N, C-alpha and C positions, 0 to 999 in steps of 0.2 A: 366478400372477397376484396373489394376496393378499400373497405375500412381497414382490413388486416394489412394490405399492402401499404396504405397510408401510414399506419402505425409503425410498421417495420421501417419504412423510410424515415420517419421521425427519429427512431432509435438510432439508425445508422448515421443520420445527420448529426445527432448529439455526440455520438462517439467520435465521428470524424472531426467535428469542430473542436472538441476537447483535446484530441490528439494533436490537431494542428496548432491550436492556441498555446498548449503547453510546450510544444516543440519550438515554435517561433519565439515564445517568451523566454524559454531557457537559453536558446541560442543568442537572443538579444542581450541577455544578461552577461553571457560570456564575452560577446563582442564589446559591449560597453566597458567591461573590466579590462579587456586587452587594450582598448583605446586609451583609457585612463593611464595604464602603465606605459604605453608607448609615448604618451605626452611627457613622461618623466625621463625619457632615454638620455637626455643630456645631463641629468642629475644623478644617475645611477652608476655604481662602479662596473667595471668590465674585467672579469666576469661577475655575475651576481650570485649570491648564495641561494640555492634551491633546495637544500636538504640540511636538516639539523640533527645532530647525534643525541645520544641519551644524556650527555653532560650539558645539553642546552646550547652547545656551540655549533656553528655551521661546519659541516664536513663534506658538503657536495656543492659544486659550482658549475655554472653553464652560462652561455651567452644569453642576452636578453631575448633574442629571437627564438632560441630553443625553449626558454621558459614560456613564451607566448604560444609556441607551437604545441606544447603539452596542454596548456589551458584550452586552446581552441580545438586541438585534435582529439585528445582524450575526452575532454568535457563535451565537445560537439558530438562525437560518436556515441557517447553515453546517452545524451539527450535525444538523439535521433533514434537510438534503440528503444528507449522507453516510450517515446512518442509513437513509434511504430507499433508497439505492443498495445498501447492505448487505442490507436486507430483501428487495429485489427480485431481485438478481443474485448474491448470495453463495452459490453452490452449493459451491465448493471451500473447504476449510479454509484454504488458503493465501490466498485472496481475503478470507475473513472476518477472518483475522488481520491482514492489511495494512490493511483498512478500520477495524478496531477500534483499531489503533495510531494511524492518522491522526486519527480522530475524537477519541480521548482526548488526543493530543498537542496538537491545535488548541485544545480547550476549556481544558485546563490552561494552555497558553501564553497565551491571551487573558486568562484570569482573573488569572494572576500578573502580567502586563504592566499591567493596569488597576489592580489592587490595589496593586502596588508603586509605580507612578508616582504614585498618590494618597497612599500612605503617606508618601512623602518631602515632601509638602506640608502634612502635619498641623502645626498650630500657627503656620503662616505667615499674615500679614495680606494679603500680596500674592503671588500665584503667580509673579510674575516673579522672586522671590527664590530660587526652587528651583534647584538645580544640575543637573548632567548626569544623563541617564537611562541612561547606559551600563551601570552596575552592575545595574540592574533588568532591562535587556534581556538581559544575559548570564545572569542567574539564570533568567529566564523560558525561555530557549532550552534550558539544560541541565537544569533541574528537571523539564521536561516529558517528558524522554526516558524516565525510569525508569517512570512510570505507563503510558506508551505501550507499553513492552516488556512490562510485567506484563499489560496488557490483551490483547496478542497471545498471550502464553503461556497465558492463561486459556481461550482458545477451544479446544475439543476438536478432535481430528483427524478426518479423513474416516472415516465409518463403513464397515466392510468389507462387501462383497457379492460374494464369489467366485462364479464360474460355471463349469460343466463343459461348457457348450454349445460346439461346435466353431466355430473362426473360419470365416466364410463362404468357400466354395470359390473365389469369384472374387477374393478379397483377394490382393494381391501377396505373394509369398514368396521367400526365398532358399533354396537347397539346403544343408542341413546334413548332414554325415556323422554317423553314430551315435556319440555320445559327444563330438562336437566341441564345443569351447567357443568361442563367438563374442562379441565385444564391439564396439560402435560408439560412438565418442566424438567430439563436435564442440564447439568453442567458438564461440559466435555473439555478435555484437556489432553495434552500429549506429554509423555515422559521425556521426549526429546528436549522440551523447553527447560525442564528441571536439570537434565543432564548437562545442558549448555550453560544455563544461567550461573550455576555454582562455580565452574572453573573460570568463566568469563569475569565474574565479580572478583574472585581471588586474584586473577592475573592483573586486572585493572588496578586493584589496590596496591599490589606488589610493584607494578611499574611506576605508579604515581609516587609511592614512598621512596623506593630505592633510587630512582632516577630524578626524583623531584619534578616530574612532569604532571603538574596538578590537573590540567585539562583532561588527562586520561581518566580521572574520576567521573567527569561529566560524560565522557564517551561511555564509560562503564554503565552509568545510570540509563543513558539513552538506549543502549543496546538491550539491557535487561527489560526495560519498559516495553521495548519493541517486541521482544520475545514473548512476554506475557500477553501483549495486545493481540498478537496474531496466532497464539497457540492455546488460549483459554477462552471458552465461549459459553454463553448461556443460551440455550435453545428453548423456545416456548411455543406451544400450540394452544390457542384458545379461540374465543369468538371473534377475535380481531385477525386471526390467521396465523401465519408462521412468523415468528421473529427470532432472528439470530443476531446476537450482539456480543462484542468482545467483553471480557470481564471488566475492562476499564471504561466501557460505554461506547467506544468507537473503535473500529467501524461497526456499522449496524445494517442489517438487511431484513426487509419485511415483505411478505407476500400476503396481501389481503385475501379474504375468503373468496371474494368475487372475481379474483384473478387466478385462483387455483384450478388448473385443468385436471390434474391427477397427482396423487401422492402414492408412492410405491417404494419397494425396497430394491436396492441395486448393489452390485459388488464393485469395490473400489480398490485400485492399486495406486497409492499416492504417487510414486515415481512414474509409473507407466502412464497413468491417466492425467495427472496434474503436474508432473515435473517436480514434485516434492510435497512437503507437509505445510500446514497452516492455511492461511487465507490465499487461495489460489484461483487461477482461471485456466480452463483447458483450451485445447485448440479450436473448439467449437464455440467458445465464449461462455460456457457454463461456469457459474460461480461455484467454487468448492471450498468448504470448511473441512479440510481433510487432515485428520490427526493420526490415523492408523489405517491399516489395511483390513479389508473385509466388508461386512455389511454396512450400508449407509442409507440414509433417508433421501429419496429423490423427489423433488417437488417440481413438476412441470407447470410453467406459468404461461399466461396468454402472451402472444407476441413471440413465440418461439424461444422464450427464456426459460432457464431452469437453474436449480440450485441443488447441490449435493452436500449433505452434512453427515459425518460419521458420528452416530450416536448408539447407545446401547439399545438393543431391541427396537430397531427402527419400524418394525411392523406396527407397533402401538401408536406412535405419533402419525404414521401414514394413515392408519385406519381412523383415528380421531379427526384428522384434518379433512379427509374425504367425507366423513359423516357430518361434520360441521359445515362444510361447503354445500352439501345436499340440503341441510336444514336452512341455510341462508337463502338458497335459491327457491325454496318452496314456501318460505315464510313460516316455517315450523319452529 
C-alpha cells in the first residue's frame, strides 16, 4: 500500500512539475518578448502595424500597448490553459512530452512573431512603409521547433512499477504452447486525417501561389505532418509488452509485460469519452489513441494508469497480452 502510494505521489509530482515548468517557461518567454519590444517604444511608429493583408502589405494598425496586450493576454491565457491540462491530466510521459512541446512551441512562436514584426518597423515614421512579414513568419515557424523538441526530450520517462500479481482469472487469454513466440501487429488510422489532409494541402498551395505568401507552404507541411503523426499508428503486442507508436516514430507509448494489470475490450465514443479523435487524454488521465467509435483495446497498467487504443478485433491483442503477462510472471 505504501509503495503504491509512493509511486502515485511520484507520478503526480512529475506531472505537476512538468505543468508548472512549461507554464512558467512559456510565460517567461512571452514576458521577455514584451520587454524587448517595450525597450524599442521610442523607435517605433504610432500606431504600429499589427496585421498584413494577402498582398503582403499592412492593413491593420494599433497602439504598441494594444499589441503587447494581445501578446501577453492571448499568449498568456493559452499557456496557462495548456499548463493546466498538463498539471491535471498528464499521467503518461508521452502525454507530458506532447503537452510540453506544444506549450513551448506556441509561446516561442508568438514571441518571435510579435518581436519580429515590430523589429522591422523600428526607425519608421509611418508603419505603412513596412514591407512584407513573410520572412518573420517563416523564422517564427521554424525557430520554434527546436525549443519544442528540447522541452519534450527534457521530460523524464514513465517511472517503473513492476508487479508479480497474477492477471485476473476472468481476463481474456489466448492459448500459447510452451516456448511458442507470438506477435500481434496492426496499423490503425482514421479517414479523418485523409479527408483533412487533402483540402489543407490544396488550400495551402493555392494561398502560397496566388497571394505569394510562401510561408503558407511551410505551415501546410507542418499541419499535414501533424495530422499523420497523431492519426496513424502502429500497435504491437509481443514479449516486450504493448507498444503504440505514431507512423512517424513519435509519439510512442509502451507498457512492459510486468506492468500489465489486465487487458480487455471496451467501448469508446471519441467525442464523449476523449473530446475528439487522435492522440488524446480523457478526464481521468487515461491515454487514448482513438480513431473511431466502437470496440477498443483497454490496457490497465500499474499505478492506476491505462491506455485505450481503437484496433480491429481488440479481443485478440487483449488475450495475447494477458497470456504473455501470465507467462512472464510464471517464468514460462
